C-alpha positions in Angstrom: -20.2 -15.1 11.9 -19.6 -15.7 15.6 -17.1 -18.5 14.9 -15.3 -16.5 12.3 -14.8 -13.7 14.8 -13.6 -16.1 17.5 -11.2 -17.7 15.1 -9.8 -14.3 14.0 -9.2 -13.3 17.7 -7.7 -16.7 18.4 -5.5 -16.4 15.3 -4.2 -13.0 16.6 -3.3 -14.6 19.9 -1.5 -17.5 18.2 0.4 -15.3 15.8 1.5 -13.2 18.7 2.6 -16.3 20.6 4.9 -16.9 17.6 5.9 -13.3 17.4 9.6 -12.9 17.4 10.9 -9.9 19.2 8.3 -7.5 20.6 10.0 -4.9 22.7 7.5 -5.3 25.5 5.3 -8.0 26.8 1.5 -7.9 26.2 -0.5 -6.2 28.9 -3.8 -7.4 30.2 -6.1 -5.1 32.1 -8.5 -6.9 34.4 -10.7 -3.9 35.0 -11.2 -3.3 31.2 -10.8 -7.0 30.2 -8.5 -5.8 27.5 -5.3 -7.3 26.1 -2.8 -4.9 24.5 -0.2 -6.4 22.2 2.7 -4.2 20.9 3.3 -6.1 17.6 1.9 -9.1 15.8 3.6 -10.9 12.9 1.8 -11.7 9.7 3.2 -14.1 7.1 6.9 -13.3 6.6 6.5 -9.7 7.9 7.5 -9.5 11.6 5.6 -6.9 13.7 3.4 -5.5 10.9 0.3 -5.1 13.1 1.0 -2.8 16.0 -0.8 -1.5 19.1 -3.3 -4.3 18.8 -6.1 -4.2 21.4 -8.6 -7.0 21.9 -11.2 -7.2 24.7 -13.1 -10.0 26.2 -16.7 -9.8 25.0 -18.4 -12.9 26.6 -17.5 -16.5 27.5 -14.7 -17.5 25.1 -15.4 -14.6 22.7 -12.9 -11.8 22.2 -13.2 -8.8 19.8 -10.7 -6.7 18.1 -10.9 -3.1 19.4 -8.1 -1.4 17.5 -4.8 -1.8 15.7 -2.7 -0.1 13.1 -0.5 -1.3 10.3 3.2 -0.4 10.9 5.1 1.6 8.2 8.6 0.3 7.4 11.3 2.9 7.6 12.7 3.6 4.1 15.4 6.0 5.3 18.0 3.4 6.2 21.1 3.9 4.1 23.5 1.3 5.5 23.4 -2.0 7.5 26.5 -3.4 9.1 26.9 -6.7 10.8 28.8 -6.4 14.2 30.0 -9.5 16.0 31.3 -9.7 19.6 34.6 -11.5 20.1 33.4 -13.6 23.0 31.5 -16.9 23.2 28.6 -17.0 23.0 28.9 -14.7 20.1 26.6 -11.7 20.0 25.4 -10.6 16.6 24.1 -7.1 15.9 22.9 -5.2 12.9 24.0 -1.5 13.0 21.6 0.6 10.9 22.3 4.2 9.8 20.5 6.8 7.8 18.9 10.2 7.8 15.4 11.3 8.5 14.4 14.0 5.9 12.6 16.0 8.6 12.1 16.3 12.4 9.1 14.0 12.8 10.8 10.6 12.0 11.7 8.3 14.8 12.6 4.6 15.0 9.7 2.6 16.5 9.0 -1.1 16.8 11.7 -3.5 15.7 10.7 -7.0 15.1 12.5 -10.1 13.9 11.7 -13.6 12.9 14.2 -16.4 12.4 13.4 -19.5 10.3 16.1 -22.1 9.6 19.2 -20.0 8.8 17.5 -16.7 7.9 16.6 -13.7 10.0 13.9 -11.3 8.7 14.1 -8.0 10.5 11.5 -5.1 10.2 12.2 -1.6 11.4 9.1 0.6 11.7 8.5 4.3 12.3 7.4 5.3 15.8 4.1 7.2 16.1 3.6 7.6 12.3 0.7 10.0 12.6 2.6 12.5 10.5 2.6 10.0 7.7 -1.1 9.6 7.8 -1.9 13.3 8.2 1.1 15.3 6.8 -0.9 18.5 6.6 -2.1 18.3 10.2 1.2 17.4 11.9 3.9 20.1 11.8 7.5 18.8 11.3 10.7 20.7 11.1 12.7 20.5 7.8 15.9 19.6 9.6 17.7 16.5 8.2 18.5 14.3 11.2 21.1 11.5 10.9 20.5 8.4 13.0 22.3 5.2 14.0 20.7 2.3 15.9 22.0 -1.2 16.9 19.7 -4.2 16.7 20.6 -7.4 18.5 19.8 -10.6 16.7 18.6 -13.6 18.6 21.7 -15.7 18.0 22.1 -17.6 21.3 21.9 -21.4 20.8 22.4 -21.3 17.0 24.4 -24.1 15.4 27.6 -23.4 13.5 27.1 -22.3 9.9 26.3 -19.4 7.7 23.2 -17.3 8.4 21.4 -14.7 6.2 19.6 -11.6 7.3 17.0 -9.5 5.4 16.2 -6.0 6.8 13.0 -4.1 5.6 12.9 -6.2 2.5 15.7 -4.0 1.1 19.0 -5.0 2.7 20.5 -8.5 3.0 23.7 -10.1 4.0 25.3 -13.0 5.8 27.3 -13.8 8.9 28.9 -17.0 10.1 29.2 -18.8 13.4 32.2 -21.1 13.8 30.9 -23.0 16.8 27.7 -23.8 18.6 26.7 -20.5 20.1 26.2 -21.4 23.7 28.0 -20.9 27.0 30.8 -23.5 27.6 30.7 -25.0 31.0 
């Protein structure tokens, strides 16, 4: 059992090390011997585990204190690829949609790139109202939103690249030249 737990905590650290685009760096508190990680990838789903807290138990043993599973935002209506006109080319995904009430907010955005494919996940921020809708009061106001997501395109080779956002939207963009600064 001890080794299973150690391996699980080590796997969490390794998965985070491969995590693609966490918005903040992990935070370690010496006084509490706790490591807080904003988002951890799992399989092909970037950032699915969020607010992960592990603490040092003894020697080389760490234990999982808490975490939550992120909820993908279903309220995205359009995704548009935006490319800068300069080299290196900057590639963005502009998402737009409407929240059906006043509680929805854009939260963690994670991405993973493998070969010529970007997988992007956009999650709700503070989704307590999803877990306890009767306990969290929300206005009924429909709120439009728009948000720009930068893709990690620096250093990519010329070619066609695919993106998949929230397992619902997909598209392609092209790079005509190696995407680096020219000296």
